N, C-alpha and C positions, 0 to 999 in steps of 0.2 A: 624333717627339719623344721617345718612350719609348726608342728606340735611342740617341739622343744623351744622354739622362739616364743610361742604364746604361753608356755608354761611358766607360772610364777616361781617354781622351784628351780628350773634349769635356766631359762632366759638366754640372752644373747651370748654370754661367754661360752656356754655349751655349744651353741650354734656355730660360733666362730671356730671352735675346735673341730667340730664335725665337718664344716666346709673345708678347712685346711686339710683334714684327712682325705676327703674326696679328691681335692685338687692334687695332693701329693701322690695318691694312688693312681690317678689318671696319668700324671707325668711319668711315674715309674713304669706303668704298663705300656705306655706308648714308646718309651725308650727301650724297654725290653723287647717289644715287638719289632722295632726298627733294627735292633742289634741281632736278634735271632733270625728273623725272616728276610731282612733286606741287607744284612751285613756282608762283608767280604768273606770268601771261603779261606779259612786259615790253614786247613789241612789239605795238602795237594792230593791226597788219596780221595777226597770227596769231590773233586772238581768234575769228575766224569759220571757222577751218579745220575740215574734217570729220575724223572719226576715221580711217577707212580707206576707200579706194575698192575696187571689186570686183577690180581688177588687183592691188592690194597684198594683199588678203585671199587671192586665189588663190596668190600667191607665198608667203605665210605658210603656207598649208595644204600646198603642195608641199614646203616645207622642214620642216614639223613632222611630217608623216606618216612619213618615213624615220627621224627621230629617235625617235619613239615605237615604231616597229616594231623598230628595232635595240636600243632599251632593253629591250623585252620579250623579244625573240628574238636575243640577240647571237651565237648560234652561226651564224646566217645569214652573218655576216661572218667569224667567227673559225674556223669549221671548215676553211676552205681553208688556214689557217696551221698547223694542228695538227701535221702531220708535220714541217714545217720547224722549228718551235719545239722539238719533241721532239729532232730531230737537233742543233740548236744547244745544247740543254741537255746532251745527251750529250757533245758536243765540248768544252764548257766544263768538264764534270765530269772528262773525261780530262786536260785541261790543268791543272786544279786538283789533280789527284792522287787523285781518288776512284775 
């Protein structure tokens, strides 16, 4: 957004449109979250459902562990790309005239 604001082609009208979009998206998502997760149970058959079974909890843990590990140690995934990305940056720099 700062880049759009400082751009002579885009300027503040584009920024105002972008900010409005971000604000409306946040309002929509918060309302959706409140309705889906915090709302009243409308179907009586769903009132006695358990929270999580052991199988669902196991699937959740299996999905969350790599997310946390890669969040704390991203180099485990990104180190293998280091040379390729460096070569790509060099190639783009040559094409751009640097």
